[in-house]
C-alpha positions in Angstrom: 0.0 0.0 0.0 2.8 2.3 0.9 4.5 1.7 -2.4 1.3 2.5 -4.3 1.0 5.8 -2.3 4.6 6.8 -3.1 4.2 5.9 -6.7 1.0 8.0 -6.9 2.7 10.9 -5.1 5.6 10.7 -7.5 3.3 10.8 -10.5 1.5 13.9 -9.1 4.9 15.7 -8.4 6.2 14.8 -11.9 3.0 16.0 -13.5 3.1 19.3 -11.4 6.7 19.9 -12.2 6.0 19.3 -15.9 3.3 21.9 -15.9 5.4 24.4 -14.0 8.3 24.0 -16.5 6.0 24.3 -19.4 4.7 27.6 -18.1 8.3 28.9 -17.6 9.3 27.8 -21.1 6.2 29.5 -22.6 6.9 32.6 -20.5 10.6 32.5 -21.5 9.6 32.1 -25.2 7.3 35.1 -25.1 10.0 37.1 -23.4 12.5 36.0 -26.0 10.0 36.9 -28.8 9.3 40.3 -27.2 13.1 40.9 -26.9 13.6 39.9 -30.5 10.7 42.2 -31.6 12.3 45.1 -29.8 15.6 44.4 -31.5 14.1 44.3 -35.0 12.4 47.7 -34.5 15.6 49.4 -33.4 18.1 47.9 -35.8 18.8 49.3 -39.3 18.2 47.2 -42.4 21.4 45.8 -43.9 22.9 47.3 -47.1 21.8 45.3 -50.1 23.7 45.6 -53.3 21.8 45.5 -56.6 22.6 42.9 -59.3 24.0 45.8 -61.4 26.3 46.8 -58.5 27.4 43.1 -58.1 28.1 42.9 -61.8 30.2 46.1 -61.7 32.0 44.8 -58.6 32.8 41.5 -60.4 34.2 43.5 -63.3 36.4 45.5 -61.0 37.5 42.4 -59.1 38.3 40.8 -62.4 40.4 43.8 -63.6 42.3 43.8 -60.3 43.0 40.0 -60.6 40.9 38.9 -57.6 38.1 37.2 -59.6 38.1 35.0 -62.7 34.4 34.1 -62.9 31.6 35.6 -65.0 30.3 39.1 -64.5 26.8 37.8 -63.9 25.5 40.1 -61.3 24.7 37.1 -59.2 26.2 36.5 -55.8 28.4 33.4 -55.5 31.2 32.0 -53.3 33.9 33.1 -55.8 32.7 36.7 -55.6 32.7 36.6 -51.8 36.3 35.2 -51.7 37.4 37.8 -54.2 35.9 40.5 -52.1 37.7 39.4 -49.0 41.0 39.7 -50.8 40.0 43.1 -52.3 38.9 44.4 -49.0 42.1 43.3 -47.3 44.2 44.9 -50.1 42.2 48.2 -49.8 42.4 48.3 -45.9 38.7 47.7 -45.6 37.0 45.4 -43.1 37.4 42.0 -44.9 33.9 40.7 -44.6 33.3 39.3 -48.1 30.1 41.3 -48.2 29.5 44.0 -50.8 28.7 46.7 -48.3 28.4 50.5 -48.6 32.1 51.1 -47.8 33.2 48.6 -50.5 30.8 49.9 -53.1 32.0 53.4 -52.4 35.7 52.4 -52.5 35.1 50.7 -55.9 33.6 53.9 -57.3 30.2 52.2 -57.9 27.3 54.7 -57.6 24.8 54.1 -54.8 21.1 54.0 -55.6 18.7 56.6 -54.1 17.5 53.9 -51.6 21.1 53.2 -50.4 22.0 56.8 -49.7 21.5 58.0 -46.1 18.4 60.1 -45.6 19.3 63.7 -45.6 17.7 66.9 -46.6 17.9 66.9 -50.4 20.1 69.4 -52.2 18.3 71.0 -55.1 20.4 71.7 -58.1 19.4 73.5 -61.3 19.5 72.1 -64.8 22.0 74.7 -65.7 24.3 73.6 -62.9 24.0 70.0 -64.1 24.9 71.1 -67.7 28.0 72.9 -66.3 29.0 69.9 -64.2 28.6 67.6 -67.2 30.8 69.9 -69.2 33.5 69.9 -66.5 33.2 66.1 -66.1 33.6 65.7 -69.8 36.7 68.0 -69.9 38.3 65.9 -67.1 37.6 62.6 -68.9 35.0 61.3 -66.4 31.9 61.7 -68.6 31.3 61.0 -72.3 27.6 61.6 -72.6 25.6 64.6 -73.7 25.2 67.8 -71.6 21.5 67.3 -71.0 21.1 69.1 -67.7 19.6 65.9 -66.2 21.4 63.5 -63.8 21.4 59.9 -65.2 23.4 56.8 -64.3 26.4 57.9 -66.5 26.4 61.3 -64.8 26.3 59.7 -61.3 29.2 57.3 -62.2 31.2 60.3 -63.5 30.4 62.3 -60.3 31.7 59.3 -58.2 35.0 59.3 -60.1 35.3 63.1 -59.8 34.5 63.1 -56.1 37.1 60.4 -55.5 39.7 62.2 -57.5 39.1 65.5 -55.6 38.9 63.9 -52.1 35.3 64.8 -51.7 32.6 62.7 -49.9 31.7 60.2 -52.6 27.9 60.3 -53.1 27.4 60.2 -56.9 25.1 63.2 -56.4 25.6 66.8 -57.3 25.8 68.6 -54.0 27.1 71.9 -52.6 30.7 70.7 -52.0 31.0 69.3 -55.5 29.6 72.4 -57.1 32.0 74.6 -55.1 34.9 72.4 -56.0 33.9 72.6 -59.7 33.7 76.4 -59.4 30.0 76.4 -60.3 28.1 79.3 -58.7 25.5 78.5 -56.1 22.0 79.9 -56.1 20.9 82.0 -53.1 18.8 79.1 -51.8 21.9 76.8 -52.0 24.2 79.0 -50.0 24.7 78.1 -46.4 22.6 80.2 -44.0 
């Protein structure tokens, strides 16, 4: 009889402990989920290179002798390995990721979505035409002087900004206009 009582008591304790642990696990999971939710709302989204940027990077890596594969615009292990070597050679953090710093160092223009949110600088069509003429004279641009910023103009601006030690944005901004000697409008002048 005593053995039967102890066995029953053991079952009750085991069942009770199982329920208690289950509650703690559930509570722990909800705390973990809440913690993860808090992290996701405060963290910034990672930099994502476009397929065109990957293709340009593969071309640059190939020219520099770090990559021998196709310029496909598709991410692959060979591209990652080549990037690690390129980043190490250029004193960048050797992550193997095509991040903002690597794209900028390679002179690849950022898309509008990849540039940090700042108050936009408004340039005039005449300023763009003057900039395109200067970029053409310097050998960075071979297109027409349209007064409109297109991908060729952005790529030329990146090269010009790198050559002049400016912040590389691929955009026509106050510092670039001043360096080119192009007059600012009253609205563009610092207040």
